[in-house]
C-alpha positions, 0 to 999 in steps of 0.5 A, spaced: 316 933 414 313 927 410 318 922 407 317 924 400 322 928 397 321 936 397 325 940 391 326 947 392 328 952 387 332 959 389 328 964 385 333 969 381 333 972 374 333 969 369 334 961 372 333 959 379 338 953 382 335 947 384 336 943 390 333 937 393 334 935 400 333 930 405 338 932 411 337 935 418 340 942 415 335 943 410 332 950 414 339 952 415 340 952 408 334 955 406 335 961 412 342 962 408 339 963 402 333 968 405 339 972 408 342 973 402 335 976 399 333 971 395 326 968 394 326 960 395 320 956 392 319 949 395 315 944 391 310 939 394 310 943 401 303 942 405 300 948 408 302 945 415 309 945 413 309 952 410 307 954 417 312 950 420 317 953 416 315 960 417 316 959 425 323 955 424 326 960 419 323 966 423 327 964 429 333 962 425 333 969 422 331 973 428 325 976 424 318 976 424 318 978 416 318 971 413 313 971 407 310 965 405 305 965 399 302 959 396 304 959 388 305 955 382 312 956 379 314 952 372 308 948 373 309 946 380 305 947 386 308 949 392 310 955 396 315 961 395 318 964 401 322 970 402 324 976 407 321 982 407 326 987 404 326 992 409 327 987 414 333 985 411 336 992 411 336 993 418 339 986 420 346 988 415 
């Protein structure tokens, strides 16, 4: 990823939590959040970074059902990531 700060938000009702990262365990943290069934918004993420994130998270969660969609959330451009619900139920 680039040197800029990237902010992620866990999308839950009603208010997402805000996480800023700059460490090696970023994808481990995102994988844990996705495994819980939450959606994550990552702001300032390029299409290339989103594709790489899908690949890394698919390997970590052992699923091909990681959904990555461009989105605008609270006025910020980025990507929403989540695991297809049917795939989560099979793992548990």
